[in-house]
N, C-alpha and C positions, 0 to 999 in steps of 0.2 A: 132373451135366453137367460140372462142373469136373474131377472125378476121372476121368471118361471120356476127356477130352482132355488129361489131364496130360502135359506133356512134348512136346506136338505142335509147339510153337514151335521145338523143337530138332531136329525130324526133317529128314532130307535133302530130302524132297519139299516141305516148307514153305519151307525155305531156298531151294530152286530157284524156288519161286513168288515169293519176295521178290526174287530176283535178276532174274527175267524181267520183273517189274513195275517194276523200278527206273527204266527209261527212260521210263515213262509215269506222270506224277504222279497222274492220276485212278485208275489201276489200283493204284498203290502205296497210295493212301488207302483204296480198297476192300479191299485185302489186309489192311491194318492193322485195319480194322473187323471183317472176317471172323474173323481169328485171335483178336482180343481178345474177340469175342462168344463164341467157343468156350471159351477158357481163362479168361475172366472176370478177366483181370489185365492191365492196360495196362503195368504195370512189367515183367512177363515178356516181353510182346511187344516192348517197346522194348529190353529187354536183348538179345533175339535179334538185333535190328537192330544194336545196338552191337557184338556179337560178329562179325557178318558184316562190318561196316565195318572193324573192327580187323584182320580177316584179309584185307583188300584185295579182298573179293568185289565191291565197287562201284567198284574202281579206286583210284588213289593221289592223284588230284587232290581235295584235301579240300574245295575250294569245291563241286565237283560232288557229292561224297559227302554233304555237309550238305544240298544241294538235293534229294538222293534220300531222305535219312533223314527230313526234315521232313514230307513227305506221309504216311509211315508213322506218325509221331507223331500227326498230326492224325486219322488213321483210328483209331488206338488210343484216342484221347480220346473218340471217338464210341462205339466198341465197349464201352468200360468202363461205359457207362451201363446195360448189360444187367443188371448186378448189382442196381442200385436198382430196375429194372423188375420183375425176378423177385421181389425182396423185397416189392414193393407189390401183387403178385397177391393178390386176395381181401381186400384191406384197405379202409379207408374212403376217402372222397373226398380228404381232406387228405393222406393218405399217397401216394395216386396222383398228386396234384398235385405233391408234393415230388419224386417220381421223375421226373416230366415236366419239372419246372424244371431238374433236372440234365441231362436229355437235351436240352432246348431250348438251354440254355446252351452245351453242348459242340458241338451241331450248328451253331449259328449261328457260334460261334467258329471252328470248322474251315472253314466256308464263307468267312468273311472272310479268315482268314490264309492260305488256300489261294492267294489271289491275291498274296500278299506273301512267297512262299517265299524268293526271292532276297534280299529285304531282311532277313529274319530270319537267313539264313545270314551276311550281312555283319555284322549286329549281334553274332552269336556270335564272329566273328573279331575284332571290336573288343573285346569283353569278355574274350576269351581270345586275346591276341595272340601266344602262344607258337607255335612251329613244330609243327603237328599231324602226328603220325605214328601208327603202329599202336598205340602205348601211350596216346596222348592223345585220339584221335578219339572214344573212348567218352565222355570227359569233355565234349567239344564237343557231342555229341548230347544228353547230359544237360542241358547249359546251354541248348540249343535248346528242350528240353522244358519246362524251368523258365521260360524267357523267355516262351514261348507262354502258359503258365498265368498269369503275372504280367500280361501285356498283356491277356489276357481279363478278368482281375479289374478292371484299371484301366478298360477299355472298358465293361464291363457294370455296374459298380457304379452309375453315374449312370442307367443304363437298366433298373434292377431293376423299376421300375413297368411298363415295357413287357413284360418277360418275365412278370410277374405276369398282365397282361392276356391274353397269348398262352396261358398255362397255364389260366387260368379259361375261356378259349374252348375249349380242347382237352378239358378235363375239367369238364363242366357238372354242377351238382347237379340231380338229378332232382326233379320236383315232389313235394313232401311228404317229401323225403329230408332227414334231419338226423342227422349222425354223433354217436354217443355219445362225449363227450369223455373222454380218458384222465384218470384221477384220479392225481395225483402225490403219493404219500406214501412217503417213503424210510424204511424200517425201520432202516437203519444209524444213524439219528439217535436211536434209543432210548437210546443212551449219554448223550445230553444231552436229557432229557425236556422241558425248557422249550422248546427249539428244535423238537422233535418236535410239541409241542402247538401251537406257533405255525404250523407247517406245516398241521396239521389245521384251524386256524382259517381259514387262507387258502382251503383247499378248501371249507370251509363257506360262505364268502362266494361262491365260484364256484357252489356248489349253489343258494344263494339267488337268484343271477342267473338260473339256468336255471328255477327254480320260478316266478319272476316272469314270465319269458318265456312259459312254458307258460300261465299265467293270461291274459296279454295276447293270445296267439294264440287261445285258446278263446273269449274274449269277442268278439274281432274276427270270428271265424268265425260266432258266433251273430248278431251285428248285421248281417253282410253275406252270410249264407247261403253261406259260403265253405268248401267241403269241404277244400280244400287246406290252409287254415290250421288246420282241426280235426285233420287228419292230422299236421301239423307240431307241434301241441300235444301229441299222443300221443307222438311221437318225442322231444320235449323232456322230457316226463314220464318216459320211459324213462331219460333221463340222470339224473334225480333219484333213480331207483331204484338206478342204478349208484353214484352218489355215496353214497347211504345205506349200501349194502353195504360199500363200500371204507372209508369213514370209520369206520363202526361197528367193522369188523374191526380197523382200525388202532388205534383208541382202546382196544378191548378188550385187544389185545396189549400196548399201552403200560401199561395198568393192572396187568399182571403183573410189571412191572419195579420196581426200587427208585426210587420217586418221592417228591417232597416233599409235604408236607401241602397246599400251595397247588395243585399239579398234581392231586393226588388229589381235592380238593374241586371243581375245575373240570371234571373228566372227565364226571360225570353230567349236568352242565348242558349241556355240548356235545352229549352223546348225545341229550338231550331236544330240543335245538335241531334236530339232524339229523332226528329223528322228526317234528317239527313241519313242517319243510320238505318232507319226503316226503309228509305228509298234505295239504299245500297242493297238491302235484302231483296227488294223487288227486282233489282237488276240481276242479282244472283239467280233468281227464278227465271228471268228472261233468258239468261245464258243456258240454264238447264233446259228450257223449252227449245232453244236453238240446237242444243246437243241432241235432243230427242228427234227433231226433224232430220238432222244429219244422219242419225242412226237408222231411222225408219226408211229414209230414202236412199240409204246405202251410199252416201257421199263420203269421199275421202279428201282430206287436205294434203297438199303437196308437202314435201319436207321443208320447203321454204316457209310455207304458211304455218306449219307446226312450230317452226323455230321462232317465228314472229309472235305466236300465241305465248310461248314460253317467256319471251322477252317482256311481253305485257304483264304476264303473271308475276314475274320477278319484281317489276316496278310496283305493282299493286300490293304484293305481300310486304315489300319493304316500307311502302307508304303506310300500310295498316300498322305495322310494328311501331313506326315513329308516332303515329297518331295516338295509339293506345298509351305509349309512354308519355306523350304530351298531356293527355287527359288525366292519367293516373298521378302524375307528378307536377302538373301545372308547368310543364317544361316547354317554354317558348322556343328554345333552341331546336328541340326535336320537331316542333311544328314547322319551323322555318326549313328544316331539312326535308320535311314532307312536301313542301312546296316545290322543291327541286324535282321530286318524283312526278309531281303533277305536270310540271313543264315538260318533262320527258314523255309522259303519256300523251300530251297534246301533240308533240312532234311526231310520236310514233303513229298516232291516228292518221295524220296527214301522209306520212311516208308509207305506211302499210296499205292504206287505201290505194295510193298510186301504184305501189308494187304489185298489188293484187289485180288491179285493172290490167297491168302489163302481162301478168300471168294468164289472164283470161284471153287477152289479145293473142298471146303465143300458143293458145290451145292447151295450156297446162292444167286447166280446170274449167268446168262448165259454168254457165252463167248463174244457175241456181246455187251451186256450191259457193260461187263468188259472193252472191248476195248474203248468204248465211255467214260467211266469214266477215264481211263488212259490218253486218248487224252485230256480230260478237265484238268487233273492235270498238264500235260506237258505245256499246254497253260498258265496256271496260273503261273507256274514256269518261263516261258519265260517273262511274264509281269514283274515279279520280277527282271529278268536280265536287262531289259531295264530301269526300275526305278533305279537299282543299277548303271547303266552307268551315269544317271543324278546325282545321289548322289555323285559319284566320281568326276564328273565335278565341282560340288559346293565345295566339299572339297578341290579341287585343285585351287580354286579361279577363276574358269572359264577360266583358261589358258590352252592352247593346249599343251598336252604332251602325246597324244595318249589315253586319257581317254576313257573308254568304249570299247576299241578295242577287249577285250577278251569276251565280252558278245554279240555276234552277233547271229542272227538266222541261 
């Protein structure tokens, strides 16, 4: 599109359009929008106005010339947002919201300053008190353009929260929609392996947060028969798959570089941690599938069973919190506390299996619902096993000694 309209701003017809619109501020603004939309360059559109002004196309009274040029500038500020909008086509919610933040910022700014064209012109003449002529009017227009952008920044910085609300209202997240986050791993850091490894650790912490969120959503969907949360759990688990692929590829590439013994010994532990987190995501999906079977077959858990699920959830959530703290800060104390949660989960698995069998014996629930409950308890216990692997890795200083080998599915 940009190539197709290249040079249009310099054509005689466009220049005539600018000259005819000059006496009508709203038409000048619309002309600035249109031309900038086509050429996708506000600087080129403004440069065209500067050339016309320098050739006296708008007259020689520079007060009037500035008042004519400013609406064109405001229009070009709106038109230039097309570049971000085109870049956001087919992208995720956050990318589209970023493009619309740019658009909303420039549209509101143009609307506000459209009513103060004369004041902006006077401010330019104060900033640039020299005698404006054909050689200096271009500088005056450039100052006007810069002044508008500075005033917009000063005006909107305190109102950024309001712009955020407008953008969130314009671009709503659809039910069950969750964007897969970008994984930030810079391969140019391979020349400094310690920094590259630290970057990988940060992304592993992010992966752990997403895995924990997937588990929370799946359990919430199970307890509340909420299909939306179950779908969100699946979307969140997709993110853990993306993290696993990107981090594993990154660490594998790093292992091919010249690295210290310390980095070399930590790499396999981090890879093992990534795999554990991905398996946790899989268990979250298993729980979501269990919940769907429960909903579709119209099964209900007794109050005792629901109370036991909440107890399991409390232990898992607490264990996740401690594991994330351990990974983020290299905190062996938090990792050791997480092992207490894992022991509690193991005991709960045994106790809750026994109590649920008793409920089935007493006729408090049917056999199929009982099997669904036991399947859910087993998945929760497996999540604890994988978190325990990570805790053992942190306790061992992320050095490879076969940590986690005993807690495989």
